[in-house]
C-alpha positions as CSV (number, residue, x, y, z in Angstrom):
1,M,-34.4,69.0,-51.3
2,F,-32.9,66.5,-48.9
3,S,-32.5,63.2,-50.3
4,P,-33.9,60.5,-48.5
5,V,-30.6,59.2,-46.8
6,Q,-30.3,62.8,-45.5
7,I,-33.5,62.3,-43.8
8,V,-32.7,59.2,-42.3
9,T,-29.5,60.2,-41.1
10,R,-31.3,63.4,-39.5
11,K,-33.7,61.6,-37.8
12,I,-31.7,59.0,-36.6
13,S,-29.2,61.4,-34.9
14,R,-32.4,63.3,-33.4
15,A,-33.7,60.0,-31.9
16,P,-33.4,59.2,-28.1
17,F,-30.9,57.4,-27.7
18,S,-31.4,56.9,-23.8
19,L,-34.7,55.6,-24.4
20,F,-33.7,52.9,-26.9
21,I,-30.8,52.0,-25.0
22,L,-33.0,51.4,-21.6
23,S,-35.4,49.1,-23.6
24,L,-32.5,47.6,-25.2
25,L,-31.1,46.8,-21.7
26,L,-34.4,45.7,-20.3
27,T,-35.1,43.3,-23.3
28,I,-31.5,41.8,-22.4
29,M,-32.5,41.2,-18.8
30,G,-35.7,39.8,-19.6
31,I,-34.2,37.3,-22.0
32,T,-31.1,36.5,-19.4
33,L,-33.7,35.7,-16.8
34,L,-35.5,33.3,-19.5
35,Y,-32.4,31.7,-20.4
36,D,-31.7,31.2,-16.4
37,A,-35.2,29.9,-15.9
38,G,-34.9,27.4,-18.7
39,N,-32.0,25.6,-16.5
40,G,-29.3,27.2,-19.3
41,N,-31.3,25.8,-22.1
42,W,-31.5,28.4,-24.6
43,Y,-34.5,26.8,-26.5
44,P,-37.4,26.8,-24.5
45,Y,-38.1,30.2,-23.4
46,A,-35.2,32.9,-24.2
47,Q,-35.0,31.6,-27.6
48,P,-38.7,32.7,-29.1
49,Q,-38.3,35.8,-26.7
50,A,-35.3,36.9,-28.1
51,I,-36.6,36.3,-31.9
52,K,-39.6,38.2,-30.6
53,A,-37.4,41.1,-29.3
54,L,-35.7,41.8,-32.8
55,I,-38.9,41.9,-34.5
56,G,-39.9,44.2,-32.2
57,I,-37.1,46.3,-32.2
58,A,-36.8,46.3,-35.8
59,I,-40.8,47.7,-36.2
60,M,-39.8,50.2,-33.5
61,W,-37.2,51.6,-35.9
62,L,-39.4,51.8,-39.1
63,I,-42.4,53.7,-36.9
64,A,-39.5,55.7,-35.9
65,L,-38.6,56.8,-38.9
66,T,-41.9,57.1,-40.4
67,N,-43.5,60.4,-41.3
68,V,-45.4,61.6,-38.6
69,R,-48.2,62.6,-41.2
70,T,-48.2,59.6,-42.7
71,I,-49.0,57.7,-39.3
72,F,-52.0,60.3,-39.1
73,Q,-53.6,59.6,-42.4
74,Q,-52.9,55.5,-41.9
75,S,-54.5,55.6,-38.4
76,Y,-57.6,54.1,-38.8
77,V,-56.3,51.3,-41.2
78,I,-53.7,50.7,-38.0
79,Y,-56.3,50.9,-35.6
80,V,-58.2,48.0,-37.2
81,V,-55.2,46.1,-37.8
82,A,-54.6,46.7,-33.8
83,I,-58.1,45.3,-33.2
84,I,-57.7,42.4,-35.1
85,L,-54.4,41.5,-33.9
């Protein structure tokens, strides 16, 4: 039997890092363009987008580390929440 730390470590080592790096680079490029669109000011566009990007990346990793069976079992709840949002 594996400990939870070993399971998480194994899942992280099998993660497609090229996909993560590509999405991170696109996010950084988008935030940089928003910074430039705000005439060098961080707040009007770039800061809210950066906060949303960090929250999105955290949610992405949580979903990636979740067991697929758990996602399948909760699929109807996830569907209803997605419709409400």
